[in-house]
C-alpha positions in Angstrom: -26.2 -64.5 16.9 -27.6 -65.9 19.9 -27.9 -63.4 23.2 -25.2 -63.8 25.1 -26.9 -62.7 28.4 -24.7 -59.3 30.5 -23.6 -58.0 33.8 -26.5 -55.3 33.4 -28.8 -57.7 32.7 -28.6 -58.7 36.8 -28.8 -55.4 37.4 -32.1 -54.8 35.3 -33.4 -57.4 36.8 -32.8 -56.1 40.5 -34.8 -52.1 39.1 -37.3 -53.2 36.5 -39.2 -54.8 40.4 -38.8 -51.0 41.6 -38.6 -49.0 38.2 -41.2 -48.6 34.8 -38.7 -46.9 33.0 -34.6 -48.4 32.5 -32.1 -45.8 30.8 -29.2 -47.6 29.3 -26.4 -45.7 29.6 -22.7 -46.6 28.7 -20.1 -46.0 25.7 -20.9 -46.6 21.8 -21.3 -49.7 20.7 -21.1 -52.4 24.1 -24.4 -53.1 23.4 -27.2 -51.4 25.1 -30.1 -51.6 22.5 -29.3 -55.6 21.8 -29.6 -55.6 25.5 -32.9 -53.8 25.6 -34.3 -55.4 22.5 -34.2 -59.3 24.2 -36.5 -57.7 26.9 -38.6 -55.6 24.4 -42.0 -56.8 22.4 -42.3 -53.1 21.2 -39.0 -51.6 19.3 -39.1 -48.1 18.0 -35.8 -46.5 16.5 -35.9 -43.0 15.7 -32.7 -43.8 13.5 -34.8 -45.8 11.1 -35.2 -43.8 8.0 -38.2 -45.4 6.6 -40.5 -44.6 10.0 -38.2 -41.9 11.6 -40.3 -38.8 10.6 -43.5 -40.3 11.1 -42.6 -41.3 15.1 -40.8 -37.7 15.1 -43.9 -35.9 13.8 -45.9 -38.0 16.5 -43.8 -37.5 19.5 -43.6 -33.7 18.5 -47.6 -33.6 18.9 -48.8 -36.2 21.2 -46.3 -38.0 22.3 -48.6 -40.1 24.7 -49.1 -42.1 21.7 -46.1 -43.8 21.3 -47.0 -45.2 24.9 -49.9 -47.1 24.0 -47.7 -49.9 21.5 -47.5 -53.2 23.6 -45.2 -53.3 26.5 -42.3 -53.5 27.4 -41.3 -50.8 24.6 -37.8 -49.8 23.5 -37.4 -46.3 22.1 -34.1 -46.6 20.6 -31.5 -43.2 20.1 -34.6 -41.4 21.9 -32.1 -38.5 22.6 -33.7 -37.5 18.7 -37.1 -37.1 20.2 -36.6 -35.6 23.9 -40.2 -35.0 24.4 -40.6 -38.8 24.8 -38.1 -38.5 27.9 -41.1 -36.2 29.8 -44.2 -38.9 28.4 -42.5 -41.7 30.3 -41.9 -39.5 33.1 -45.5 -38.2 33.7 -46.5 -41.7 32.4 -45.3 -43.2 35.4 -46.0 -40.6 37.6 -49.5 -41.4 36.4 -48.9 -45.2 36.8 -47.0 -45.8 40.1 -47.4 -49.4 40.6 -46.8 -50.5 37.2 -43.1 -51.2 36.9 -40.9 -52.3 33.5 -42.7 -51.3 30.8 -39.7 -48.9 28.9 -36.6 -49.0 28.1 -34.6 -46.4 26.7 -31.3 -46.5 24.8 -29.4 -43.7 22.9 -25.6 -42.9 21.5 -23.4 -41.0 24.3 -22.8 -38.7 21.4 -25.7 -36.8 22.1 -26.7 -35.7 25.0 -29.7 -33.4 25.8 -31.1 -31.7 28.5 -34.5 -32.8 29.5 -37.3 -29.8 31.8 -37.0 -33.0 34.4 -34.8 -35.9 35.1 -36.6 -38.4 35.8 -34.8 -38.8 39.2 -37.4 -41.8 40.8 -39.3 -43.0 37.6 -36.7 -43.7 35.1 -33.3 -45.4 36.5 -30.3 -45.0 34.6 -28.0 -48.0 34.5 -24.7 -48.5 33.1 -22.7 -50.7 30.7 -19.7 -51.4 30.0 -18.1 -53.4 27.1 -17.8 -57.4 27.5 -15.5 -58.6 30.7 -13.8 -62.0 29.7 -16.3 -63.7 31.4 -19.0 -62.4 28.7 -16.9 -62.9 25.6 -16.2 -66.6 27.5 -12.3 -66.1 26.8 -12.5 -66.6 31.1 -13.0 -70.0 32.3 -15.1 -68.7 34.9 -13.8 -70.8 38.1 -13.3 -68.2 40.1 -16.0 -66.0 41.8 -14.7 -62.7 43.0 -17.5 -62.7 45.3 -16.8 -65.8 46.8 -13.1 -64.6 47.3 -14.1 -62.8 50.3 -15.4 -66.0 52.1 -12.3 -67.4 54.4 -13.7 -71.1 53.5 -14.1 -70.3 49.2 -11.7 -73.3 47.8 -10.1 -71.7 44.7 -6.8 -73.2 45.0 -5.6 -75.2 41.9 -8.1 -74.2 39.2 -5.9 -73.6 35.9 -6.8 -71.0 33.7 -5.9 -72.2 29.6 -4.9 -68.3 28.8 -1.5 -67.3 27.9 -0.2 -63.7 28.0 0.1 -63.7 24.0 -4.0 -63.8 24.5 -4.2 -61.5 26.8 -2.0 -59.4 24.8 -4.9 -59.9 21.4 -7.7 -59.5 24.0 -6.3 -55.5 25.4 -6.0 -54.8 22.6 -8.8 -56.1 20.6 -11.4 -54.8 23.4 -14.4 -56.2 24.7 -16.8 -54.9 22.3 -19.9 -56.8 21.3 -19.7 -56.7 17.4 -16.0 -58.0 17.3 -18.2 -61.7 18.2 -19.6 -61.3 15.3 -16.8 -61.5 12.8 -14.0 -63.7 11.8 -10.4 -62.6 11.8 -8.3 -61.2 14.3 -6.7 -58.5 12.4 -10.7 -57.5 11.5 -11.9 -57.4 15.4 -8.7 -55.3 16.0 -10.6 -52.2 13.9 -13.7 -52.0 15.5 -11.9 -50.6 18.1 -10.0 -48.1 15.7 -12.6 -47.5 14.3 -15.2 -46.5 17.6 -11.3 -44.5 18.5 -11.4 -42.3 14.6 -15.3 -41.8 15.2 -14.0 -40.1 18.8 -12.1 -37.6 17.8 -13.8 -36.7 14.3 -17.1 -36.9 14.9 -18.9 -37.6 18.5 -16.2 -35.4 20.5 -18.4 -32.6 18.5 -21.6 -34.2 18.3 -21.8 -34.9 22.7 -22.0 -31.0 23.6 -22.7 -29.5 19.8 -19.9 -27.6 20.1 -17.6 -27.6 16.9 -14.3 -29.8 18.1 -10.5 -29.6 17.1 -10.1 -33.2 15.6 -6.3 -33.0 16.3 -6.5 -31.7 19.5 -8.9 -34.4 20.5 -6.6 -37.2 19.6 -3.5 -35.1 21.1 -5.3 -35.7 24.3 -6.6 -39.6 23.9 -2.5 -40.2 23.1 -1.5 -38.2 26.6 -4.4 -40.9 28.1 -3.5 -43.1 26.9 0.1 -43.0 27.7 -0.2 -42.2 31.5 -3.4 -44.8 31.5 -3.7 -47.0 34.7 -1.4 -43.8 36.3 -1.8 -40.7 38.3 -0.7 -38.6 36.5 -1.3 -35.0 37.3 -3.6 -33.5 34.7 -0.9 -30.1 34.4 1.3 -33.0 33.2 -1.3 -34.3 30.8 -2.1 -30.6 29.7 1.8 -30.2 29.4 1.9 -33.2 27.3 -0.2 -31.6 24.8 0.7 -28.2 24.9 4.1 -29.7 23.8 2.2 -29.9 20.0 -0.8 -27.8 20.3 -1.5 -24.5 21.4 -4.2 -25.1 24.0 -6.3 -23.4 26.9 -6.5 -25.0 30.5 -9.9 -24.4 30.1 -10.2 -25.6 26.6 -7.8 -28.7 28.0 -10.8 -29.2 30.8 -14.1 -28.9 28.0 -12.4 -31.5 26.0 -11.9 -33.7 28.8 -15.5 -33.5 30.4 -16.8 -34.1 27.0 -14.8 -37.6 26.5 -16.2 -38.4 29.8 -19.3 -37.7 29.1 -18.7 -39.8 26.0 -17.7 -42.6 27.9 -14.5 -42.9 26.5 -12.0 -41.7 29.4 -12.7 -42.8 33.2 -11.3 -41.4 36.3 -10.7 -43.4 39.7 -11.5 -42.3 42.6 -8.7 -42.2 45.6 -9.8 -44.1 48.8 -9.4 -43.6 52.4 -10.6 -45.4 55.8 -9.9 -41.9 56.9 -7.0 -43.0 59.3 -5.4 -40.2 62.2 -1.7 -41.1 61.3 1.3 -38.6 60.0 0.9 -40.1 56.5 -0.6 -38.5 54.0 -3.3 -40.2 51.2 -3.4 -38.6 48.4 -6.3 -38.4 46.6 -5.3 -38.5 42.8 -7.5 -39.9 40.2 -6.5 -42.8 38.2 -6.7 -42.1 34.8 -8.4 -45.5 32.4 -10.0 -45.9 29.4 -13.9 -47.7 29.5 -11.6 -49.9 27.1 -7.8 -50.4 27.2 -8.3 -50.3 23.3 -8.7 -47.3 22.3 -6.0 -46.0 24.2 -3.9 -48.6 22.2 -5.4 -47.4 19.2 -4.9 -43.9 20.0 -1.1 -44.9 20.3 -1.3 -46.4 17.0 0.1 -49.9 18.2 -0.5 -53.2 17.3 -0.6 -57.0 19.5 3.2 -57.5 18.5 5.0 -53.9 19.7 4.1 -56.0 23.0 6.2 -58.9 22.9 9.1 -56.0 23.3 7.1 -53.7 25.9 6.1 -55.9 28.9 6.2 -52.8 30.8 3.7 -51.0 29.1 1.3 -53.5 28.7 1.3 -53.7 32.7 -0.4 -50.4 32.3 -3.3 -51.0 29.0 -3.8 -54.7 31.2 -4.2 -53.3 34.4 -6.8 -51.2 32.4 -8.6 -53.9 31.6 -9.3 -55.8 34.8 -10.3 -52.5 36.1 -12.2 -52.2 33.2 -13.8 -55.7 34.2 -13.8 -54.5 37.6 -16.3 -52.0 37.1 -18.2 -54.0 35.3 -18.4 -56.4 38.3 -19.4 -54.4 40.2 -22.1 -52.1 38.7 -24.4 -55.2 38.7 -23.9 -55.9 42.5 -23.7 -52.4 43.7 -19.7 -52.8 44.7 -17.6 -49.7 44.1 -13.7 -49.5 42.6 -11.0 -47.7 44.0 -7.0 -47.0 44.4 -5.0 -46.4 46.8 -1.6 -44.2 47.4 -0.3 -42.1 49.9 3.5 -40.1 50.7 4.5 -43.1 52.3 4.7 -44.6 48.5 2.4 -47.2 49.7 0.4 -48.0 46.6 -2.7 -50.8 46.1 -4.6 -50.2 42.2 -7.4 -51.2 43.2 -9.7 -51.7 46.4 -12.7 -53.5 45.5 -15.6 -52.5 48.3 -18.8 -54.5 48.4 -22.3 -53.3 49.5 -21.6 -54.3 53.2 -18.5 -52.6 54.2 -16.3 -55.7 53.4 -13.1 -54.8 51.0 -10.7 -56.6 49.0 -7.0 -54.8 48.4 -6.3 -56.1 44.6 -2.8 -55.9 42.9 -3.0 -56.3 39.0 0.7 -57.9 37.7 1.6 -58.8 34.4 3.8 -61.3 35.5 4.7 -63.7 38.9 7.9 -62.2 39.1 6.4 -59.5 40.8 4.6 -61.2 43.3 7.1 -60.4 45.9 6.7 -56.3 45.5 2.5 -57.4 45.0 2.4 -59.3 48.4 4.8 -56.0 50.6 2.5 -53.5 49.7 -0.7 -55.8 50.7 0.8 -56.6 54.2 2.0 -53.5 54.7 -1.4 -52.2 53.9 -2.8 -54.9 56.4 -0.7 -53.6 59.4 -1.4 -49.9 58.2 -4.9 -50.8 60.1 -4.3 -53.2 62.3 -2.0 -50.9 63.7 -4.3 -47.8 63.1 -7.0 -50.1 65.0 -4.1 -51.2 68.0 -3.9 -47.6 68.9 -8.0 -46.6 69.0 -8.5 -49.4 71.6 -5.8 -47.9 74.2 -7.5 -45.6 75.3 -10.6 -47.0 77.1 -12.1 -43.8 77.7 -12.1 -42.3 74.5 -11.5 -45.3 71.7 -10.8 -43.9 68.3 -12.8 -45.1 64.9 -11.9 -48.5 64.5 -12.0 -49.2 60.4 -12.1 -52.7 59.1 -9.4 -55.1 58.4 -9.5 -56.0 54.1 -11.7 -59.1 53.9 -9.0 -60.4 50.9 -5.7 -60.1 49.7 -6.1 -60.8 46.2 -3.2 -60.9 43.2 -4.4 -61.0 39.4 -2.3 -61.9 37.7 -1.4 -62.2 33.8 0.8 -65.1 33.2 0.0 -67.8 36.4 -1.5 -70.5 35.1 -3.2 -71.4 38.1 -4.7 -70.1 41.5 -2.9 -70.6 44.6 -2.8 -68.9 48.3 0.7 -68.0 49.5 2.0 -68.8 53.5 0.9 -65.4 54.0 -2.6 -65.1 52.7 -2.7 -63.6 49.4 -4.9 -65.6 46.8 -2.6 -65.9 43.8 -5.8 -65.6 40.9 -5.1 -66.2 36.8 -7.0 -63.8 35.0 -8.1 -66.0 32.8 -10.5 -67.7 35.6 -12.0 -64.8 37.0 -16.2 -63.7 37.1 -18.0 -61.3 38.9 
């Protein structure tokens, strides 16, 4: 199959100008090894049964010999031979002017402790499942980066994706393996198998602790029910304890392991540190690295969502945030959320490296445009009012905060992009790219 260039490639292109080794991390099955292979002249796979013993013997006795192969060299499943990490780190020390000679990839379910971190020598790059732009399902006619520009003309751009298409996409997920097989039902099995592997195998392998698969399943189910929400940990724990006797400490251990596996991810709260009577909540928003895992945990198929668009709204938000995280990783942008005690909530705040930020509401229907517009304008007014007050004190003015550079509604069922009278940029999800 022809290689599809990934967002991670853009980040690697930048890093290999400064580092001699790149360690690509991310969830199992997201395409880490394939991307590294495209850049390597020598490929050493420690799980190749015909060569494994010879490789491991060499690494154990003289790991530096492995570095004498034609470069760039890929060491796949390097955790099986952790000494190779130290050998690469030393090589980088001894050859400070060399760049882009080594790539490391491995399973997220294998964590090893190395004597040295590799900081300053081995750069770590995160890869996410494929975005709609990468799978080719977005027409890529609207750039998220350019939406920060006032003169960017995107109005009138149309999307061919229907709500039914997005329901299937969110159930299938962004797994590269899906592009290699035919049949819609067969593609759904990829996420289901990844889910089964997580609770049966990976949860025990990641920390070398024998975990209870049923408890892992219960935790994944609880998180799936609360995906893209700010549910408190006590709520999630109570969910699990309703069926399984588990302590808080054990529950937290499982959550930590699922985060190490790049299965669960929490989105931090964003704050401009406004000094006001309105308290900003620091709760984290819970998402899956790919919403297809959440749907597999709930045991659902696409047709279920035809009669439950409320739940689809949550998994669709998870899908969009997944892509925002991938876009942000490529350009050094951050993705956070906002909620305060007044009830004001913004689904995502996308902040780029120069400090500019966009407010993003994510809705599965244009029928919720009014609600989204109200939230976006209320947030902007909060910033404007704060700045007006602090500037009144000419002698000791307070901190002035940037206003949002863009207010965006990413919508599942909008068939055309446009700007509302209040300046809200309505973007069909089927048009978006980085």
